[in-house]
N, C-alpha and C positions, 0 to 999 in steps of 0.2 A: 504494500499499500504506499509506504513512504518512498520506496523506489519509483513507483509510478508517478507520484507527485513530484519528485525530483526531475524526472525525465521531462514531464509536461512543463515544469517551470523553466528548464533550460531551453526547451523549444520556444516557449513564449518570449523569452529574453532574446533569442536568436532572431526571431521574426521581428521583433520590435527594433532590434539593432539594424537589421537590413533596411527596414522602412525608414528609420532615422538617418541611416547612411545615404539614402537617395534624396534627402531634403534639400541639400545644398546643390544638387545636380539638376533640380527641376526649376527652370527659369522661364519656360515658354509653354504656350498651350500644346504644341507638338510634343515637348518633353513629357508633360502630364498625361496627355491622352493616348499617345501612341509611341512613347519612349524614344522620341526622335527618330523613329523609323530605323533603328539600329540593331535589332534582335537577330542573332545568328540562328541557324537551323537547330543547333544543339539546345540553346535556351528555349526556342520555341516548342520543341518536342515536350519538354517537361512542364512548360506553362500550360500548353494545350491539355496535357494529361492531367494536371492538377486541377485545372478549372472544370474539366468534364467529370472526373471521378471524385465525387464528394458525397454529401449525405444522400444523394439520389441513389447512389450505389451502395454505400456503406451502411445506410439505415434502411431506406425503402427496399433496395434490391436484396439486402441481407434479410430483412423481415419476410419478403416474399419467398426467399429460399428456405428460411426456417419453417415456413408454413407448408410450402408446396414442392420443395426440392429443387432439382435442376431445371424444372420448367420455368424458373425465375429468369433463366438465361434468355428468354424471349424479350424480356425488357432490355437487356444488354445488347441482344442481337440487332435490335432496331438501330442502336448506335453504330454497331459494326457495319451495317449496310450503308448507313449514311456516310460513314467514313470513307468507304470505297468510292462513293460518288464525289465526296469532297476533294479527292485527289485532283480531279479534273476542274474543280471550281477554284481551288486556291490561287493558281497563277492569275486568273481573270480578277479575282478579288484584290490581289496586290497590285495589279496594273491600274485598278481604279483609284487606289491610294487616297482614300478619304479618311474620315474619322469614325463615322458611325453608319449603321444601316439606314437610318432615315436620311442621311446624306445621299445614299444611293437611291432611296425612294423619291426624293425630290428631283434629283438629276435625271432619273429615268422616267418619272411620272409627273408628280405635281406637289405643290406645297401642302395640299390637303392629305395626300398620302404620307408625307413626312409627319404631320401632326398625329394622324391616326396611328402611325407606326410607333411614335413615341408613347402614346397611351397604351398600346398593346404590350410594348416592352416593359413599361413600368409595372403593369399588372402581373406579368409573368415573372419578371426578374426579382421583384421584391418578395413574391411568394416563395421563390426558390431560396432567396437569402433567408427568409424566415425559418425554414426547416433546417438550415445550417445552425442557426441559433439553438433550435431544439436539440440537435444532435450534440453540440458542444456542451449544452446545459446538462444533458443526460450523463456525459462523461464526467463532468465535474461532480455530479451528485454521486456517481458510482465510486469515485475516489475519496470523496469527502461526505459520506452519507449522513454523518451527524451534524455537519456544519453548513452544507450547501444543499438546498432543495433544488429540484429540477427547474423551477421557476426562477430562483435566484441565479442559477447557473446561466439561464438564458440572458439575464440582464448582464451578467459579468462578460459573457462572450460577445454580446452585442457592443458593449462598450470598448472592448479590446479591438474587435474588427473595425469598428467605426474609426478608432484612432489610427490604426496602421494604414487603413485605406485612405483616409483624408490627407495623411502626411506625404506619402510618397508617389501616389498616382501609378501609372502603368509600369514604370521602371521597377518600383517596389514589388508590384504584383508579379512581374516576370521573374525576377531574381529570388524572391521567396518561393516561387513555384519550383524553381530549379532545385533548391535545397530540399523542399517537401517531396517533390517527385522521386528524387534519389532515395530518400529516407523511406517512404512508404513502399516503393517498389521492392526494396531489399527486405524490409520487415515482413511484408505480407507473404513473399515468396519463400522465406525461410520458415515462417510460422506454420505454413500448411503441412509440409511433410513431417515436422516435429509433432504437430497436434494429432495427425493420423497415427503416427507411431505410438504416441502416449495413449491413444484411445484403444489400441490393441490391433491396429491394422485396418485396411479398407474393408475386408470381409466382416469385421465387427461392426463397422459403421452400417454396412448394407443390411446386416442382420437386425440391427436396432431399429430400422426405419421402414415404413411401408414401401412396397415395390413401386408405387407411383412416384416416389421421390426420384427415381432414376429413369423415368420414362420421358419421351419427348414432350408430350403435352401434360404429363402428370395427371393431377386431378382437375386441370383446367380444360375448358372446351376450346376448340380451334379459334372461336370468335373471341374468347377471353384472352388467349395468347396474342391475337392481333391487337387487342385493346392495350396490351403492354408494348407491343412492338412498334406500332405506328406513331404514337405521340413521341417516343424516344427518337425515332428515325427523323421525323419531321423537325423536331427541336434542333437536332444536330445540324441538319441541312441548312437551317436558317439562323443558327446560333450567332448573335451579334458579338458576344464575347470572343468567339472563335475568329469572326471576320476582323475584329479589332486586332487580334494577334497577327493575322496576315497583313493588315495595314502597317503593323509595326515592324515587319520583316525588312531586312537589308535589301533583299532582291526577290524576284519572283521565283528563282531557283531555291532560295532558302525556304520559302513557303511551301514548295512542292516537296522538298526533302523532309521537312518537319512532319508533314502528313503521313509519310511512310512510317516514320518512327512512332507517330501517334497511333496508327493502326495497330502495330505490333504490340505496343505497350498497353493499349486499351483492351485488346483481346485477352492478353495474359492476365492483367490485373482483375478484370471483372470476372473471368473465370475462377481465379483464385478466391476472390471475395465470395462468390457463391459456394464454392467447395468448402471454405472455412465455415460458412453459416450452416450448410448441411451437416458437416461433421459436428458442429456445435449443437445442433438440434438433437443429435444422437447422445451427446454428453449431458446436455442439460434440458431434458424434455419437459421437466416440471420446475416449479419454483418461480422466483422472482422474474426471471428472464422470460418465462413462457407467457407472462401477462404483458410484457413489453418486448416482443421479439426484435424490434428495431435496434435494441441494445446488444444483440448477441455477439457481435465482434468485440465491442468493448468489454463485455462480460467475459469472453474468452481470454482476453488479455489479462484480466484481473484474477480469474479463478482457475483456468485450465493448466497453467504452467507453474502451480504450486507443488513443491515436492512433498512426498509422504502423504499424498491424498488419494483416497479411493472414491471412484465415481460409479455410481450404479446407472447403467444405460438400459432403458426400457425398450425391449424389442417388441415386435408385433404380438407375440404370444407369451413371452417370458422375460424375466429380468436377466440381463447379461452384465456381469460385474467385471470391470477392468481396473487394473491397478495403474494409475497414472504415473506415479513415481514412488513405489513402495520403499525400496532401499537404494537410493541413487548414489552414485559416487559424489564426492564433495564438489568437483568441478561442475557436474551436471546440476547439482543443488544450487549452485551459484548462477549458472548460465540460464536455467529455465525461468526464474523470476525476472531476470534481466531481459530476456526475450519477450516475456509478457509485458513488461513495462515499456519496451521499445515499440511493440505492436500497438499498445494503447496510445502511446505518444504519436505514432505515425497516423492513427485514425483521427486523433485530435488535430494534428497539423493539417490533415487533408480537409477536415471540416472548416478549419480557419481559412485555409487557402481558397476554397470554393466560395465561402461567404465573401471573401475579399473580392474575388472576381465578379461575382454576380451583383454585388453592391456597387462596385465601381462602374460597371457597364451602364446601367440606367442613369447614373449621375452624369456621365458624359452626354447622354441624350438630352437631359434637361438643360445643361450648360450650352452645349454645341448647337443643339436643334431648336431650342426655344430661346434661351437667354441671348446668346450671340446672334442668332438668326433674326430674331424679331424685337428684342428689347434693347440690347446695347451692341449693335454691330461694330462700333468703333472702340469697344472696351479694350484697355490695355491688357498686356499679359498678366501683370500683377493683379489686376482686378478679376480677370477670368479665373486665375488660380484661387483667389479668395472665395469667389462665388462657388467654384468647383468643390472646395473643401466644405463649405457650408451646406451644399446640396448633398454631399455624402452623409453628413450628420443627419439631415432631415430625412433622407430616405432610409437610413439605418434605423432611426426611431420608428418609422412606419412599418418596416419589416419586423421589428421587434414586437410591435403591437399585434401584427398577424400571428407571430409565433407564440404569443401568450395565449391565444385562444384556439390553436389548431389541435385537432385530436389525432389524426392519422397522417404521418409523413408521406406514405404512399399516395393517399388521396390528394394531398396538397401538390405533390410532385406531378401526378397525372393531370391535375387541373392547370398548373402552370405550363407543362409541356403542350397541353392541347391549345391553349390560347395562342402560344407562339407558333406551334406547328400548323394550325389551321388558318390563322390570320396572316401571318408574315411569311412563312416559307414559301408558299405558292407564288407570291408576287415577287419574292427575291429571286427564285429560280427563273421566273419568267423574264426578270430584268436581264439576266445573263443569256437566256437561251431562246426567248420567243419574241421576235421583232414585232409581232402583231398585237402584243399586250398593250392596252391603252390606259391613260390616267383614270377615267371614269371606272374602268374595270377593276384597277388596283384599289381605288377607294372603296368600292362596293365589296370587294372581296375581303379586305382587312376589317371593314366594319361588321360584315356578316359573321366571320369567323369569330370575332371577339365577342359579339352580342350573343351568339348561340351558346358559346361555352359559359359565359358568365351567367346566363339565364337558364341553362339546361336543367338544373336541379329543380327549378320552379315550373318549367314546361313539362318535364318528363312525366310527373304524376297524372297529367291530364291526357296522356297518350295510351295506346294500347299497352298491355303488360309486356309484350315482346320488345317494344321500343323503350319502354320506361326502365327496363333492366340494363340497357346499353349505356356505355360511357359516352361522353360528349364528343369524342374524337370522330365518330363516323358522321353524324349529322353536321357537325361544324365543318369538317373537311369537304364533305360532298356539296354543301351549300356554298362554301367559299370558292371551291373550284368551279362550280356552276356559274357563279357571278363573274369570275375571271374570264372564262371562256365566252359565255354568252354575251356579256356586255362589250367585250373586246370586238366580237364579231359584228355587233350592232352599231358601234361607234366608229368615228374616223380613225384611220390608222395613224400611228406616230409619224412625224416628219422624218424622212430618211436622212436628211442632213444632220438632224439632231442626234439620231442614233449613231451616225458616223463619228461625231465628236466624243462619244462615249466609248469608242473602240469596238462597237459591234461589227461583225463581219456582214 
């Protein structure tokens, strides 16, 4: 317990030092928003990896795996599919060389598309930030159960994230992610085989769990699997935080190379996360964690690597007893708790990193797309930086408010993914690949995708039971795409000369 607190304290101090170290280097808007367009492929790989794999994977994905087994990989698989497509989009995004997605929406479509895009991003990204605060608060509560409640932990994490995000901007985000990505990748990949060994081997894990935990769909229907797959895929394809990293790359080649490393790292890490959660569900089928399965990875870090502990694993028909570390050598007795503490610290760091990324991104929208674009177009760099930092504080407080009242991380994650995936991803991809897409179509598509998602829980009870049970992704995406295609075909095509200035073929 004390070791875990020490590791997390060291990580927090390191992140704060990195953020403060960038303070004197941030002098202009480009420095703050896109790191002066100076990031190498190596740095980009880990900042992309850290911004993508956060509480959505470590909490929502792990909770899904605890309940349903390897079928949880349908959620991760949506991201993998999106990544394969991103490889071809990254060079185009870097060539555009703007600051935010709404920059792209206005340049390709209209000012109205920009404003609606900002609204959709704010709704989605602050929701995603909110459940990072939930995850960080849970971890602090597990480490200090008598001193910090989950709610108090959310306040503490929110305050820390707001501070480090406001201070350093994109430079601090990227270089913190480099440190966190290396730490998390190492800790998770080492922890999995050790945990399986301590459990008694993979056959013991399989014996302890229902057969459906190891099937392609598990106990999910194919439509439920798609409801996990599609929101994740669409969020990644249109993810503004990702595009900002591409805008921050030194060259188009750096952006493309980074995607290759990102694909490899994401497939490995998300598979490891699910496997850890599945193994954890065999080790800890009952007790505190069974009531809050989103905490399973942190719980493993605290309780699975404790020497001289015996764990009872409940199989489908009988109890299976495994000796986690009955009479371990002195070296193993030292290394096991250290591994657990480092694993817990890595999860904590990933949550902080993801919150940092998803809080920073919408702040750039309000500053660049609203304040500089409409309120103070001639504002000095100093004034823009001050407003940027105040905006981070305001949005962080709003995200904390949402996090205080959320019940299910998985539900909030899918809500946020659906807003973004149905409202923005179609028009973003059309901006790159469909010359016929028009401004009125983009506006109607963004508005429809956002409204259907936000209002779906109120609309669904008045529909047939078959529709009422469905997640918002299907109606929101279908109606958004319908608006994009139908309105584009019914309105005047874009000016070819304008498209040429954007670099479209």
